[in-house]
C-alpha positions in Angstrom: -7.0 14.1 -25.5 -4.3 11.6 -26.4 -2.4 11.3 -29.6 -1.2 8.1 -31.3 2.2 7.5 -32.8 2.1 6.4 -36.4 2.1 2.7 -37.2 1.1 0.2 -39.9 -1.3 -2.7 -40.0 -0.9 -6.4 -40.6 -3.0 -9.2 -41.8 -4.4 -11.6 -39.3 -2.2 -14.4 -40.8 0.9 -12.4 -40.1 0.4 -12.4 -36.3 2.3 -15.3 -34.7 3.4 -16.0 -31.2 6.8 -14.6 -30.3 9.6 -17.0 -30.8 11.4 -18.9 -28.1 12.1 -16.5 -25.2 15.5 -16.3 -23.7 14.3 -17.6 -20.4 10.9 -19.0 -19.3 8.9 -17.2 -16.7 8.6 -20.3 -14.6 11.6 -22.5 -14.6 10.9 -26.0 -13.5 13.6 -25.9 -10.8 14.3 -23.2 -8.2 10.8 -21.7 -8.1 10.1 -20.1 -4.8 6.4 -20.4 -3.7 6.6 -17.8 -1.0 6.6 -14.1 -1.6 9.3 -11.8 -0.1 8.8 -8.2 -1.2 12.0 -6.5 -2.3 13.5 -4.0 0.2 13.0 -0.4 -1.0 15.8 1.9 -1.9 15.2 4.1 1.2 13.3 3.4 4.4 11.2 0.5 5.3 8.1 -0.5 3.3 4.8 -1.3 5.0 3.7 -5.0 5.0 2.4 -6.2 1.7 -1.1 -7.6 1.9 -1.1 -10.6 -0.4 -4.1 -12.0 -2.3 -6.4 -14.3 -0.5 -5.6 -17.0 -3.0 -1.9 -18.1 -2.3 0.5 -17.0 -5.0 1.5 -20.6 -5.6 -2.0 -21.8 -6.4 -4.2 -21.5 -9.5 -7.9 -20.9 -8.9 -11.2 -19.9 -10.5 -12.8 -16.6 -9.3 -16.5 -16.2 -10.1 -17.4 -13.2 -7.9 -19.6 -15.4 -5.8 -20.7 -14.7 -2.2 -18.2 -16.0 0.3 -15.3 -16.2 -2.3 -12.5 -13.7 -2.8 -13.7 -10.6 -4.6 -12.1 -10.2 -8.1 -11.5 -6.5 -7.6 -9.9 -6.9 -4.2 -7.7 -9.7 -5.4 -6.5 -7.6 -8.3 -5.5 -4.7 -6.0 -3.5 -7.1 -3.8 -1.8 -8.7 -6.9 -0.8 -5.2 -7.9 0.6 -4.4 -4.5 2.9 -7.4 -4.6 4.0 -7.2 -8.3 7.1 -5.8 -9.8 5.8 -5.4 -13.3 2.4 -5.8 -14.9 1.1 -6.4 -18.4 -2.6 -5.8 -19.0 -4.5 -6.9 -22.2 -8.0 -5.5 -21.9 -10.6 -4.8 -24.5 -12.4 -2.0 -22.6 -10.8 0.3 -20.1 -13.3 2.3 -18.2 -12.7 5.1 -15.7 -14.9 3.5 -13.2 -12.6 0.5 -13.0 -9.4 2.4 -13.3 -10.3 4.5 -10.2 -10.5 1.4 -8.1 -6.9 0.3 -8.9 -5.3 3.7 -9.6 -3.4 4.0 -6.3 -2.0 0.5 -6.7 -0.9 1.3 -10.3 0.8 4.5 -9.2 2.6 2.7 -6.4 3.7 0.0 -8.9 5.3 2.7 -11.1 6.9 4.4 -8.1 8.4 1.2 -6.9 10.0 0.5 -10.3 11.8 3.9 -10.6 14.6 3.1 -8.1 15.3 -0.1 -10.0 15.5 1.7 -13.3 12.6 -0.3 -14.7 11.5 1.4 -18.0 8.2 -0.3 -18.5 6.7 -1.5 -15.2 3.2 -1.2 -16.5 2.1 -2.0 -20.1 -1.5 -1.8 -21.2 -2.9 -3.0 -24.6 -6.5 -2.0 -25.3 -8.8 -1.2 -28.3 -11.2 1.3 -29.7 -13.6 -1.5 -30.6 -17.3 -0.2 -30.5 -16.0 2.9 -28.7 -16.3 1.3 -25.3 -12.9 2.4 -23.9 -12.9 5.7 -21.9 -10.5 8.3 -23.4 -10.1 9.9 -19.9 -9.0 6.6 -18.4 -6.4 6.1 -21.2 -5.1 9.6 -20.7 -4.9 9.0 -17.0 -2.9 5.8 -17.5 -0.5 7.6 -19.9 0.1 10.4 -17.4 0.8 7.9 -14.7 3.8 6.6 -16.8 2.1 3.6 -18.3 3.1 2.4 -21.7 -0.2 2.3 -23.6 -0.8 0.9 -27.0 -4.2 0.8 -28.8 -5.6 -1.4 -31.5 -7.7 0.8 -33.9 -8.7 -2.1 -36.1 -12.3 -3.0 -35.2 -13.1 -4.9 -38.4 -10.5 -7.7 -38.6 -8.8 -8.3 -35.3 -11.5 -7.1 -32.8 -9.2 -7.5 -29.8 -11.5 -8.8 -27.1 -9.3 -10.5 -24.5 -9.1 -9.5 -20.8 -6.0 -10.7 -19.0 -3.4 -9.6 -16.5 0.1 -10.9 -16.1 1.8 -10.0 -12.8 5.7 -10.4 -12.9 7.6 -10.8 -9.6 11.3 -10.8 -9.2 11.1 -13.8 -6.8 9.5 -16.0 -9.5 6.0 -16.1 -8.1 4.4 -14.8 -11.3 0.6 -15.0 -11.6 -2.0 -14.3 -14.3 -5.7 -13.6 -14.6 -7.6 -14.6 -17.7 -11.3 -14.3 -18.1 -14.4 -12.2 -19.0 -14.0 -9.0 -17.0 -13.0 -5.7 -18.5 -11.5 -2.9 -16.4 -14.8 -1.5 -15.1 -16.4 -1.2 -11.7 -19.3 -3.4 -12.7 -17.0 -6.2 -14.0 -14.7 -6.1 -11.0 -17.4 -6.0 -8.3 -20.9 -6.7 -9.5 -21.0 -8.7 -12.6 -21.1 -12.5 -13.0 -17.6 -12.4 -14.3 -15.2 -15.4 -14.3 -11.4 -15.2 -14.1 -9.0 -18.1 -14.1 -6.0 -17.3 -11.9 -2.9 -19.0 -13.0 0.2 -19.5 -10.8 3.7 -20.3 -12.0 4.0 -23.2 -9.6 1.3 -25.3 -11.4 0.7 -23.5 -14.7 4.1 -22.3 -15.9 3.7 -23.2 -19.6 0.5 -21.3 -19.8 2.1 -18.2 -18.3 4.9 -18.5 -20.9 2.3 -18.7 -23.7 0.6 -15.7 -22.2 3.8 -13.7 -22.3 4.6 -14.8 -25.9 1.2 -13.9 -27.1 1.3 -10.5 -25.4 4.7 -9.7 -26.8 3.4 -10.6 -30.3 0.5 -8.3 -30.0 2.6 -5.5 -28.4 5.2 -5.6 -31.2 2.7 -6.1 -34.1 1.9 -3.3 -36.6 -1.7 -3.4 -35.6 -1.3 -1.3 -32.4 -0.1 2.3 -31.9 1.6 3.8 -28.9 -0.3 6.7 -27.3 0.8 9.6 -25.1 -1.0 12.4 -23.4 -1.1 15.7 -25.3 0.8 18.5 -23.6 
């Protein structure tokens, strides 16, 4: 089981977007559209398989035949990311299993850089749909997990990923799919993929909203029990 750190609650009207950030994710000048993976601390890394959708392009993924698979694109986004923020209403073990290796690799890549929070996950207990085993597994992996226990007022229901890259090729996915096998591979789920090159202000707003939720009194940090 997992245990939650104590925390308070806040009224809906108290939640506002984070104030002006010190630096936008996507500056107008100097954005590099190509991806060059950082050299590891030791040895030579294998080639990074990039998403089928170029990192510099926004797109709409609908899990249609002949189009990039949402699940496969997410694993490739993870493989090329330096940090990840996930806002997901329902976290299921069936979906976590599909991306677990990529998440573990993300955390491992961050350690030599001294990155304290390479993976942050914000989820909810709304209608009891999230899988406790999946949340425990995320926490054991080194993920910073926070949970909203308020299922009467806030009803956190968003599903979105933000992939941070040191070279500036940040991307985000916003849509209908939870972290479950059905949503990633079988369901008629839609995801808008945003790229820094043509949707920078939207990524900045994503980051500001995520930080506001993350730092609000509505969510509690969790950690695995010994």
